[in-house]
VEXDREN-2710 file (C-alpha; in Angstrom, 1 decimal):
% VEXDREN-2710
k/r/px/py/pz
1/MET/-11.6/-4.6/-26.2
2/ARG/-8.9/-2.6/-24.5
3/ASP/-5.7/-4.5/-23.9
4/ASN/-4.5/-3.2/-20.5
5/LYS/-0.8/-3.0/-20.1
6/ALA/0.1/-1.5/-16.8
7/VAL/2.7/0.0/-14.5
8/VAL/2.1/-0.3/-10.8
9/CYS/3.3/2.5/-8.5
10/LEU/4.8/0.1/-5.9
11/SER/5.9/1.3/-2.5
12/GLY/6.5/-2.1/-1.0
13/GLY/3.7/-1.7/1.5
14/ALA/0.6/-4.1/2.1
15/ASP/-1.8/-1.9/0.0
16/SER/0.5/-1.5/-3.0
17/ALA/1.5/-5.1/-2.9
18/THR/-2.1/-6.2/-3.1
19/ILE/-2.6/-3.8/-6.1
20/LEU/0.5/-5.4/-7.8
21/TYR/-1.0/-8.9/-7.5
22/LEU/-4.4/-7.5/-8.7
23/ALA/-2.7/-5.9/-11.7
24/VAL/-1.1/-9.2/-12.7
25/ALA/-4.5/-10.8/-12.6
26/GLU/-6.2/-8.2/-14.7
27/CYS/-3.6/-7.1/-17.3
28/SER/-1.8/-8.7/-20.2
29/GLU/1.5/-7.0/-19.2
30/VAL/2.6/-5.5/-15.9
31/HIS/5.7/-3.4/-14.9
32/ALA/6.3/-1.8/-11.5
33/ILE/8.1/1.3/-10.5
34/SER/9.2/2.4/-7.0
35/VAL/10.5/5.8/-6.1
36/ASN/13.3/6.7/-3.7
37/TYR/12.1/10.1/-2.7
38/GLY/14.4/10.2/0.4
39/GLN/11.9/8.5/2.7
40/ARG/13.2/7.4/6.0
41/HIS/11.5/4.0/5.6
42/VAL/13.6/3.3/2.6
43/LYS/13.6/-0.4/3.3
44/GLU/10.3/-0.6/1.8
45/LEU/11.9/-0.4/-1.6
46/GLU/13.8/-3.8/-0.8
47/CYS/10.3/-5.2/-0.2
48/ALA/9.1/-3.9/-3.5
49/LYS/12.0/-5.5/-5.2
50/ALA/11.3/-8.9/-3.6
51/LEU/7.6/-8.8/-4.6
52/CYS/8.6/-8.2/-8.2
53/LYS/11.1/-10.9/-8.2
54/GLU/8.4/-13.2/-6.8
55/LEU/6.1/-12.5/-9.7
56/ASN/8.8/-11.9/-12.3
57/VAL/7.6/-8.4/-13.0
58/PRO/10.0/-5.9/-14.5
59/HIS/10.9/-3.4/-11.8
60/ARG/12.7/-0.2/-11.7
61/ILE/13.6/2.0/-8.7
62/ILE/13.7/5.7/-9.6
63/ASP/15.9/8.1/-7.8
64/PHE/13.9/11.2/-6.9
65/LYS/15.4/12.5/-3.6
66/THR/14.9/16.0/-4.8
67/LEU/11.5/15.8/-3.2
68/ALA/13.1/15.3/0.2
69/THR/15.1/18.6/-0.1
70/PHE/11.9/20.6/0.6
71/GLY/11.6/19.0/4.0
72/GLY/8.5/19.6/6.2
73/SER/7.5/16.1/6.7
74/PRO/8.9/13.4/9.1
75/LEU/8.8/11.0/6.3
76/VAL/11.7/12.8/4.6
77/ASP/13.2/15.0/7.4
78/SER/14.9/13.0/10.2
79/SER/14.9/16.0/12.4
80/ILE/11.1/15.7/12.8
81/ASP/9.7/13.0/15.0
82/VAL/7.3/10.6/13.4
83/PRO/4.0/11.2/15.4
84/THR/2.3/8.3/17.2
85/GLN/-1.3/7.6/16.3
86/ALA/-2.2/8.6/19.9
87/GLU/-1.0/12.2/19.1
88/GLY/-3.6/12.5/16.3
89/LYS/-1.2/14.3/14.0
90/GLN/-1.2/12.1/10.9
91/ALA/-1.5/15.1/8.6
92/VAL/2.0/16.2/9.4
93/THR/3.3/13.1/7.5
94/VAL/2.0/14.4/4.2
95/VAL/4.8/14.9/1.7
96/PRO/3.3/17.8/-0.5
97/TYR/2.4/16.8/-4.0
98/ARG/4.1/13.5/-3.7
99/ASN/1.5/11.6/-5.6
100/ILE/1.4/14.1/-8.4
101/PHE/5.1/13.6/-9.0
102/LEU/4.8/9.8/-8.8
103/THR/1.9/9.5/-11.1
104/THR/3.6/11.8/-13.6
105/ILE/6.8/9.7/-13.4
106/ALA/4.6/6.6/-14.0
107/ALA/3.0/8.2/-17.1
108/ALA/6.4/9.0/-18.5
109/TYR/7.4/5.4/-18.0
110/CYS/4.2/4.3/-19.9
111/GLU/5.2/6.5/-22.8
112/GLN/8.6/4.8/-23.1
113/HIS/7.4/1.2/-22.6
114/GLY/4.1/1.1/-24.6
115/LEU/1.9/0.9/-21.6
116/ASN/-1.6/2.5/-21.1
117/THR/-2.6/2.0/-17.4
118/ILE/-1.3/3.3/-14.2
119/TYR/-2.1/1.6/-10.8
120/VAL/-2.0/3.7/-7.7
121/GLY/-2.8/2.8/-4.1
122/PRO/-5.0/5.3/-2.2
123/THR/-7.4/3.7/0.3
124/HIS/-10.4/4.8/2.2
125/GLU/-8.4/5.6/5.3
126/ASP/-6.2/8.0/3.2
127/LEU/-9.0/10.4/2.2
128/ALA/-9.1/12.3/5.5
129/ASN/-5.4/13.5/5.5
130/TYR/-3.9/13.1/2.0
131/PRO/-5.4/15.6/-0.5
132/ASP/-3.8/13.7/-3.5
133/CYS/-5.5/10.5/-2.5
134/ARG/-9.0/11.8/-3.3
135/PRO/-11.2/10.6/-6.2
136/GLU/-11.3/14.1/-7.6
137/TYR/-7.4/14.1/-7.8
138/ILE/-7.4/10.8/-9.7
139/GLU/-10.0/12.1/-12.1
140/SER/-8.0/15.3/-12.6
141/ILE/-4.6/13.9/-13.0
142/GLN/-6.0/11.4/-15.6
143/ARG/-7.3/14.2/-17.7
144/THR/-4.1/16.1/-17.4
145/LEU/-2.0/13.1/-18.4
146/ARG/-4.2/12.5/-21.5
147/LEU/-3.7/16.1/-22.5
148/GLY/0.0/16.3/-21.7
149/GLY/1.1/13.1/-23.4
150/THR/0.6/11.0/-26.4
151/ILE/-1.3/8.2/-24.8
152/HIS/-4.7/9.8/-25.1
153/ASP/-6.5/6.8/-23.4
154/ILE/-4.2/6.4/-20.5
155/GLU/-6.1/5.3/-17.5
156/VAL/-5.2/6.0/-13.8
157/ARG/-6.7/3.2/-11.7
158/ALA/-7.1/3.5/-7.9
159/PRO/-8.9/0.2/-7.3
160/PHE/-9.1/0.5/-3.4
161/ILE/-9.7/4.3/-3.1
162/SER/-13.1/3.5/-1.3
163/THR/-12.0/0.3/0.3
164/LYS/-10.9/-0.1/3.9
165/LYS/-7.5/-1.7/4.7
166/ASP/-9.0/-4.7/6.5
167/GLN/-11.0/-5.4/3.3
168/ILE/-7.9/-5.1/1.2
169/VAL/-6.0/-7.5/3.4
170/MET/-8.9/-10.0/3.3
171/PHE/-9.0/-9.7/-0.5
172/GLY/-5.2/-10.2/-0.7
173/VAL/-5.4/-13.4/1.3
174/GLU/-8.6/-14.9/0.0
175/ARG/-8.3/-14.1/-3.7
176/LEU/-4.7/-13.2/-4.6
177/GLY/-2.3/-15.0/-2.1
178/VAL/-0.3/-11.8/-1.4
179/PRO/2.9/-12.7/0.6
180/TYR/2.5/-9.9/3.2
181/SER/5.6/-11.1/5.0
182/LYS/7.5/-9.5/2.1
183/THR/5.9/-6.0/2.7
184/TRP/6.9/-3.0/5.0
185/THR/4.7/-0.3/6.3
186/CYS/6.2/1.4/9.3
187/TYR/7.1/5.0/8.8
188/LYS/10.2/4.8/11.1
189/GLY/11.8/2.0/9.0
190/GLY/13.5/0.3/12.0
191/GLU/14.4/-3.4/12.3
192/THR/10.9/-4.2/13.4
193/PRO/7.5/-2.2/13.2
194/CYS/7.3/0.5/15.9
195/MET/3.6/-0.3/16.4
196/GLU/3.0/3.4/17.4
197/CYS/2.8/5.4/14.2
198/ASP/-0.4/5.6/12.2
199/SER/0.9/3.4/9.5
200/CYS/1.7/0.6/11.8
201/ARG/-1.5/0.8/13.8
202/GLU/-3.8/0.9/10.7
203/ARG/-1.9/-2.1/9.2
204/ALA/-2.0/-4.1/12.4
205/LEU/-5.7/-3.4/12.9
206/SER/-6.5/-4.6/9.3
207/PHE/-4.9/-8.0/10.1
208/TYR/-6.3/-8.2/13.6
209/VAL/-10.1/-7.7/12.5
210/ASN/-9.7/-10.5/10.0
211/GLY/-8.3/-12.9/12.5
212/PHE/-4.8/-12.9/11.0
213/LYS/-1.5/-12.2/12.6
214/ASP/0.6/-9.6/10.8
215/PRO/3.6/-11.7/9.6
216/ILE/6.1/-8.9/10.1
217/VAL/5.3/-8.1/13.8
218/PRO/7.2/-10.0/16.4
219/ASP/5.1/-12.4/18.5
220/GLU/5.5/-10.4/21.7
221/ASP/4.5/-7.2/20.0
222/TRP/1.6/-8.8/18.3
223/VAL/0.2/-10.3/21.6
224/LYS/0.5/-6.9/23.2
225/PHE/-1.5/-5.3/20.3
226/CYS/-4.1/-7.9/20.4
227/ASN/-4.6/-7.6/24.2
228/GLU/-5.0/-3.9/23.7
229/MET/-7.7/-4.4/20.9
230/ASP/-9.4/-7.1/23.0
231/ASN/-9.7/-4.6/25.9
232/LYS/-11.2/-2.1/23.7
233/GLY/-13.8/-4.6/22.5
234/VAL/-12.7/-4.5/18.8
235/GLU/-14.3/-7.5/17.1
236/ARG/-12.4/-9.9/14.9
237/CYS/-13.3/-12.9/12.8
238/VAL/-12.4/-16.4/13.6
239/ILE/-10.5/-18.0/10.9
240/ASN/-10.3/-21.8/10.3
241/PHE/-6.6/-22.2/9.9
242/LYS/-3.7/-21.3/12.1
243/ALA/-1.1/-19.3/10.6
244/SER/-1.5/-17.6/7.7
245/VAL/-1.3/-14.9/5.3
246/LYS/1.7/-16.8/3.7
247/SER/-0.8/-19.3/2.4
248/THR/-1.9/-19.0/-1.1
249/LYS/-5.0/-21.1/-0.6
250/THR/-8.5/-19.6/-0.6
251/VAL/-9.9/-19.7/3.0
252/THR/-13.2/-19.7/4.6
253/ILE/-13.7/-16.8/7.0
254/GLU/-16.3/-17.0/9.7
255/ASN/-17.6/-14.2/12.0
256/LYS/-18.2/-14.7/15.6
257/ASN/-21.7/-16.0/15.0
258/GLY/-20.3/-18.8/12.7
259/GLU/-21.6/-17.1/9.5
260/ASN/-19.5/-17.0/6.4
261/LYS/-18.1/-13.5/5.9
END
């Protein structure tokens, strides 16, 4: 039987945090790496550090700001405005070939630390705009890494590549006890989430439909978002406890008809 020893590509966001907790549950040894590629939302790296401290997982932040020198994306170029979701321009946030660099760095880390598995965080919502989040890419980079290194059974795992963000949040709460209060997602990297960019809106919606409050969103902003979703007729579950995602207990989720979800 294969003894999975993993490194998690950890951004510090909700999806990668869930993957970190999943890897700890699945593998005999887990490390995490985060990459400072010059992103404007660099505060996510502090979240990554806090998550690893919580789990006592070895963590390294790798400086790769060279990626930002090419510019072209608002994530690494402060002269370009981060688009709002209403503008429908999520594709401009792509940092070209970012995941290829990150996965290759993770493979090099595996070589040096006797690991054989890489966890990455593409989700269903990423498929439309991010070419290096597609299943074909994951399969291709795994073949390339096996050919280009000495770990010939290295495995690249993307456990949520066909999973929607609301399902990921539910799994993180119900099964893993992920402390989402210690994660960051907003592309702008301000003091509080902007609640306008695609990243904020997708994250907030994933909490809303499950009946949870996003723990990093101020109450006033959360009420405003919920009212907006309610006015649009977006359905959400009714959950049987009040606050939340900070709880590590398994919870029972019910839909509006009172059936277990």
